[in-house]
N, C-alpha and C positions, 0 to 999 in steps of 0.2 A: 322179520323175526327179531332183529336186534332191538327195534323200537318196542316190541312187545315185552321183551325181557326188561328193558329200562322202565316201561310203564309199571310192571309188577314190582320192580325195585322201589319206585316212587311210592306206590300204594303201600308197600311193606314198611315204609318209613313215614307214613302219614302222621303218626303221633309226634315224632321228632320234628318233622317239617312244620306242623301246625304251631309248635311252640318256639320255633327258631326265630332269631332276629332276622331282619331284612338282609343283613350282610351274610349271615350263615345260610339263609335260604338261597340267595343268589349263588354263593360259593358251591353249594350242592347241585342246584338245578342247572347251572351254566354248563356242567359236564354232561348233561343229558340232552338228547334230541328234543327239540321243541314239540315235535309230534307226540313224544312220550308224555310230556308234561300235559299237553292238551287232552290226551287220551285218559290220563289219570284224573284230570279235572272232570271229564265227562262221566267216568265210571263211579267216582266217589259220591257217597250220599251225605258226607259231612260238609255242611254249609260253610263252616269256618275254614276248613281245608280248601274248599273250592275257591273261597275268596282270596286265600293266600296265593293259590296258583294263578288266579286272575290278576292279582297285583303283580306277580312276577311276570306274567306274559304281556301285560299291557304297559307296565311302568318300570318296575325295578330292573329288569334285564337291560334296559336302555341307559341306565345311569352310569356315567363314567366320570373319572376325575378330570379336572380341567388341565392338570399337569400330565405331560406324557414323557416318553423317553428322551425326546429332543430337549425338553426343558431340563431334565436331570443332567444331560450332557452339558448344557449351558451353565448349570450350577457347579460344574467342575467334577462331576462323577464320571469315572470311566465306565463304559458299558460292561455290565456283569449280570449274573443271575439275580443280584440284589435288586435290580430294577423291577423285576416282577413282584418281589415282596413289597417294595415300597408302593408301587402302583396299586397292588391289591389292597394294601392297608389304607390307602387314600380312598379307594372305592368303597371299602367297608365303612369308613368314617362318614362318607356322604350318605350311604344307605341307612346307617344306624342313627343318623342325626348328630353325630359327634361334631361334625363341621357343617356349616350351612352357607358359607360364602368363600370367595377366592382368597381373602385375607387369612381366614382360618386355615384354609388348605395350605397356603404358603408357610404359615407358622408350623403346621403339623409336619410338612415335608422337611423343613429345616431341622425340627426336633428329631425326626427319624434319621436323618443324615448324621446329625451330631451324635446320636446314640450308637450308630454304626461305627463311627470314627472312634468313639471311646471304647467300644467293645473290641475292635479289631486293629487298633493302632491306625496308622495311615492307610494301609492296604490299598484298596482301589479309590479311596476317598481322601482328597487333600484336606489338610487342616487349614483352617482360615483364621 
């Protein structure tokens, strides 16, 4: 029953999802059961929407940043809820093509950390 409700929710958001960036699409669909995504893909008659769901199911949902929480700890960050925000931002950057290699990922994570430090003072993040 829950998967049916989720399928209907996906179909109700068809126009929004069809226009979404890869990062936004993944952010929305990752919270849904894969069965619901597949069911919406099967039911929909919109070819563009079906291709978006295919892309999510076959490729996009598997893309993850190369940096993980262990790496953030090694960079001097204390574990905190900010980890999730940083890692989600990195994943979106990979998905949306903002970054395309590990050097760009390293530069982006350093920028994100520096912005957090400047916004919050030292907080959980050491100044370097």
